[in-house]
C-alpha positions in Angstrom: -117.6 -55.9 -11.7 -118.3 -55.7 -15.4 -115.2 -55.9 -17.6 -115.3 -55.6 -21.4 -112.4 -56.3 -23.7 -113.1 -53.8 -26.5 -110.3 -54.9 -28.9 -106.6 -54.9 -29.5 -104.1 -52.4 -30.9 -101.5 -54.1 -33.0 -98.6 -52.8 -35.1 -96.0 -54.2 -37.5 -92.5 -54.3 -36.0 -89.8 -55.6 -38.3 -92.4 -57.0 -40.6 -94.3 -59.0 -37.9 -97.6 -58.2 -36.3 -97.0 -57.2 -32.7 -99.5 -56.5 -29.8 -99.4 -53.0 -28.5 -102.3 -53.2 -26.0 -105.8 -54.4 -25.3 -108.5 -51.8 -24.7 -110.6 -52.6 -21.7 -113.5 -50.8 -20.1 -114.9 -51.5 -16.6 -117.7 -50.6 -14.2 -118.2 -51.7 -10.6 -120.4 -50.8 -7.7 -123.6 -48.8 -7.4 -124.0 -45.1 -7.1 -122.7 -43.3 -5.0 -120.0 -46.0 -4.5 -119.3 -46.7 -8.2 -116.2 -46.8 -10.3 -115.8 -47.0 -14.0 -113.0 -46.3 -16.5 -110.8 -47.6 -19.2 -107.5 -49.4 -19.2 -104.8 -50.4 -21.7 -103.4 -53.9 -20.9 -100.0 -54.3 -22.4 -97.7 -57.3 -23.0 -95.7 -56.1 -20.0 -98.7 -57.1 -17.9 -98.7 -60.7 -19.2 -100.9 -60.7 -22.3 -100.0 -61.8 -25.8 -101.7 -61.9 -29.2 -103.0 -65.4 -28.2 -104.6 -64.2 -24.9 -108.3 -64.9 -24.6 -110.9 -62.2 -23.5 -111.1 -64.1 -20.2 -107.3 -63.9 -19.7 -107.3 -60.1 -20.4 -110.3 -59.6 -18.1 -108.7 -61.5 -15.3 -105.5 -59.4 -15.5 -107.6 -56.3 -15.7 -109.6 -57.2 -12.6 -106.4 -57.7 -10.6 -105.1 -54.3 -11.7 -108.3 -52.6 -10.9 -108.5 -54.2 -7.4 -104.8 -53.2 -6.8 -105.6 -49.6 -7.8 -108.6 -49.4 -5.5 -106.6 -50.9 -2.6 -103.8 -48.5 -3.1 -106.2 -45.5 -3.2 -107.9 -46.7 -0.1 -104.6 -47.1 1.7 -103.5 -43.6 0.7 -106.8 -42.1 1.9 -106.5 -43.8 5.3 -103.1 -42.2 6.0 
């Protein structure tokens, strides 16, 4: 799985710089069984302004795997 952290969206809240989200793009698999897309990883998911690209990628990978597992489970019902 290829995961790229494209950047962060930050805003000023009460005069302090605050993380809104990280932009992440991903691709996995090979045609015809491939998946690609984009995510926004928010502080609610455990990231901060100090998070490294590797930290954000690790959280992203877990979210992507959970989405795939959930979709697979729904399709098997």
